[in-house]
MIVEX-315191 format. One record per residue: residue number from 1; x, y, z of N, C-alpha, C in turn. Coordinates in Angstrom, 3 decimals. Example, Ala and Ser with C-alpha at 12.3 -4.5 7.8 and 13.67 -1.06 7.14 Angstrom:
<lumbas>
{lumba 1, {13.190, -5.690, 7.800}, {12.300, -4.500, 7.800}, {13.200, -3.300, 7.800}} {lumba 2, {12.850, -2.250, 7.080}, {13.670, -1.060, 7.140}, {12.900, 0.030, 7.870}} 
</lumbas>
This chain:
<lumbas>
{lumba 1, {-27.651, 13.048, 1.343}, {-26.847, 12.156, 0.537}, {-27.001, 12.577, -0.920}} {lumba 2, {-25.914, 12.500, -1.661}, {-25.898, 12.932, -3.050}, {-25.303, 11.836, -3.913}} {lumba 3, {-25.578, 11.892, -5.217}, {-24.944, 10.949, -6.127}, {-23.745, 11.633, -6.762}} {lumba 4, {-22.749, 10.836, -7.072}, {-21.539, 11.376, -7.678}, {-20.852, 10.267, -8.449}} {lumba 5, {-20.009, 10.639, -9.369}, {-19.225, 9.676, -10.126}, {-18.026, 9.263, -9.277}} {lumba 6, {-17.962, 7.992, -8.921}, {-16.890, 7.496, -8.068}, {-15.794, 6.794, -8.850}} {lumba 7, {-15.920, 6.770, -10.181}, {-14.899, 6.149, -11.017}, {-13.597, 6.924, -10.858}} {lumba 8, {-12.542, 6.224, -10.559}, {-11.235, 6.862, -10.398}, {-11.003, 7.480, -9.037}} {lumba 9, {-11.952, 7.326, -8.121}, {-11.775, 7.881, -6.773}, {-10.588, 7.211, -6.089}} {lumba 10, {-9.838, 7.968, -5.339}, {-8.684, 7.465, -4.593}, {-9.107, 7.213, -3.146}} {lumba 11, {-9.445, 5.979, -2.837}, {-9.958, 5.617, -1.519}, {-8.831, 5.466, -0.525}} {lumba 12, {-9.085, 5.846, 0.728}, {-8.079, 5.697, 1.782}, {-8.756, 5.334, 3.086}} {lumba 13, {-8.004, 4.687, 3.969}, {-8.478, 4.363, 5.305}, {-7.899, 5.378, 6.279}} {lumba 14, {-8.516, 5.499, 7.417}, {-8.024, 6.391, 8.457}, {-6.611, 5.992, 8.870}} {lumba 15, {-5.814, 6.965, 9.235}, {-4.472, 6.675, 9.736}, {-4.540, 5.912, 11.056}} {lumba 16, {-5.697, 5.917, 11.710}, {-5.887, 5.181, 12.961}, {-6.412, 3.770, 12.732}} {lumba 17, {-6.590, 3.403, 11.472}, {-7.077, 2.067, 11.139}, {-5.994, 1.042, 11.452}} {lumba 18, {-6.421, -0.122, 11.886}, {-5.458, -1.182, 12.196}, {-5.018, -1.929, 10.947}} {lumba 19, {-5.572, -1.594, 9.807}, {-5.216, -2.273, 8.574}, {-5.859, -3.643, 8.433}} {lumba 20, {-6.910, -3.895, 9.205}, {-7.551, -5.209, 9.197}, {-8.537, -5.382, 8.051}} {lumba 21, {-8.710, -4.375, 7.210}, {-9.652, -4.406, 6.089}, {-11.100, -4.502, 6.554}} {lumba 22, {-11.378, -4.149, 7.773}, {-12.748, -4.128, 8.291}, {-13.050, -2.736, 8.825}} {lumba 23, {-13.014, -1.791, 7.925}, {-13.245, -0.420, 8.354}, {-13.923, 0.365, 7.236}} {lumba 24, {-13.976, 1.625, 7.398}, {-14.581, 2.531, 6.426}, {-13.469, 3.187, 5.620}} {lumba 25, {-13.701, 3.360, 4.336}, {-12.775, 4.087, 3.479}, {-13.460, 5.360, 2.999}} {lumba 26, {-12.672, 6.380, 2.762}, {-13.204, 7.648, 2.258}, {-12.424, 8.062, 1.015}} {lumba 27, {-13.044, 8.911, 0.219}, {-12.386, 9.463, -0.968}, {-12.835, 10.909, -1.134}} {lumba 28, {-11.874, 11.814, -1.279}, {-12.189, 13.214, -1.571}, {-12.351, 13.325, -3.088}} {lumba 29, {-13.534, 13.662, -3.525}, {-13.854, 13.696, -4.950}, {-13.541, 15.060, -5.560}} {lumba 30, {-13.335, 15.084, -6.856}, {-12.990, 16.325, -7.565}, {-14.036, 17.418, -7.375}} {lumba 31, {-15.276, 17.025, -7.131}, {-16.369, 17.981, -6.978}, {-16.426, 18.613, -5.592}} {lumba 32, {-15.557, 18.160, -4.678}, {-15.584, 18.643, -3.297}, {-16.369, 17.725, -2.381}} {lumba 33, {-17.127, 16.815, -2.959}, {-17.879, 15.856, -2.165}, {-16.938, 14.800, -1.608}} {lumba 34, {-17.432, 14.029, -0.627}, {-16.640, 12.965, -0.011}, {-17.429, 11.666, -0.097}} {lumba 35, {-16.791, 10.637, -0.642}, {-17.397, 9.316, -0.705}, {-16.959, 8.489, 0.487}} {lumba 36, {-17.852, 7.617, 0.957}, {-17.555, 6.726, 2.075}, {-18.082, 5.344, 1.721}} {lumba 37, {-17.252, 4.312, 1.941}, {-17.665, 2.941, 1.641}, {-17.081, 1.966, 2.651}} {lumba 38, {-17.606, 0.759, 2.637}, {-17.139, -0.327, 3.489}, {-15.939, -0.970, 2.807}} {lumba 39, {-14.806, -1.055, 3.507}, {-13.603, -1.612, 2.889}, {-13.750, -3.090, 2.541}} {lumba 40, {-14.680, -3.796, 3.186}, {-14.901, -5.209, 2.882}, {-15.665, -5.402, 1.573}} {lumba 41, {-16.302, -4.358, 1.077}, {-17.124, -4.448, -0.129}, {-16.854, -3.254, -1.045}} {lumba 42, {-15.638, -3.159, -1.589}, {-15.298, -1.977, -2.385}, {-16.144, -1.792, -3.640}} {lumba 43, {-16.748, -2.848, -4.142}, {-17.612, -2.720, -5.314}, {-19.059, -2.436, -4.924}} {lumba 44, {-19.338, -2.432, -3.623}, {-20.690, -2.205, -3.131}, {-21.061, -0.735, -3.116}} {lumba 45, {-22.163, -0.430, -2.473}, {-22.645, 0.955, -2.445}, {-21.736, 1.870, -1.622}} {lumba 46, {-21.824, 3.140, -1.918}, {-21.075, 4.152, -1.175}, {-22.010, 5.309, -0.848}} {lumba 47, {-21.749, 5.941, 0.265}, {-22.455, 7.172, 0.617}, {-21.631, 8.339, 0.090}} {lumba 48, {-22.301, 9.400, -0.305}, {-21.610, 10.596, -0.796}, {-22.136, 11.791, -0.028}} {lumba 49, {-21.215, 12.533, 0.577}, {-21.555, 13.679, 1.416}, {-21.101, 14.981, 0.774}} {lumba 50, {-21.944, 16.001, 0.889}, {-21.545, 17.354, 0.491}, {-20.478, 17.840, 1.477}} {lumba 51, {-19.647, 18.794, 1.080}, {-18.574, 19.259, 1.966}, {-19.067, 19.675, 3.361}} {lumba 52, {-20.157, 20.412, 3.450}, {-20.659, 20.851, 4.763}, {-21.143, 19.666, 5.595}} {lumba 53, {-21.762, 18.683, 4.939}, {-22.210, 17.483, 5.649}, {-21.019, 16.717, 6.217}} {lumba 54, {-19.959, 16.597, 5.430}, {-18.757, 15.888, 5.868}, {-18.104, 16.626, 7.040}} {lumba 55, {-18.023, 17.942, 6.947}, {-17.445, 18.731, 8.042}, {-18.238, 18.544, 9.333}} {lumba 56, {-19.563, 18.515, 9.232}, {-20.415, 18.301, 10.405}, {-20.192, 16.915, 10.985}} {lumba 57, {-20.097, 15.908, 10.126}, {-19.834, 14.540, 10.574}, {-18.496, 14.467, 11.310}} {lumba 58, {-17.453, 15.030, 10.731}, {-16.140, 14.988, 11.374}, {-16.141, 15.706, 12.718}} {lumba 59, {-16.775, 16.862, 12.776}, {-16.836, 17.613, 14.037}, {-17.571, 16.806, 15.101}} {lumba 60, {-18.663, 16.155, 14.725}, {-19.405, 15.335, 15.673}, {-18.614, 14.138, 16.138}} {lumba 61, {-17.857, 13.541, 15.238}, {-17.034, 12.392, 15.596}, {-15.935, 12.805, 16.570}} {lumba 62, {-15.290, 13.907, 16.295}, {-14.208, 14.384, 17.159}, {-14.709, 14.771, 18.546}} {lumba 63, {-15.943, 15.251, 18.635}, {-16.472, 15.684, 19.934}, {-17.181, 14.546, 20.686}} {lumba 64, {-17.247, 13.371, 20.059}, {-17.869, 12.219, 20.717}, {-19.359, 12.114, 20.505}} {lumba 65, {-19.938, 12.888, 19.605}, {-21.378, 12.855, 19.365}, {-21.812, 11.632, 18.565}} {lumba 66, {-20.883, 10.891, 18.009}, {-21.269, 9.784, 17.131}, {-21.552, 8.487, 17.882}} {lumba 67, {-21.340, 8.472, 19.184}, {-21.609, 7.260, 19.960}, {-23.099, 7.037, 20.160}} {lumba 68, {-23.448, 5.824, 20.490}, {-24.855, 5.504, 20.774}, {-25.256, 6.097, 22.114}} {lumba 69, {-26.542, 6.429, 22.262}, {-27.014, 6.996, 23.536}, {-26.952, 5.972, 24.660}} 
</lumbas>
């Protein structure tokens, strides 16, 4: 996890989101990092991932590795 300036970040929800405002939002930052936050608490904390970390997360999600054991 890294720190980054999130001021002015353009947050978006997944295209698969139901629009219920109870999901995760992401923002591609100018530095190449990716911010992730809870849409219910936009002023709250956010996680920031390096590009390689984000790519690994996405690959794991697509392959089903993100589920609980």
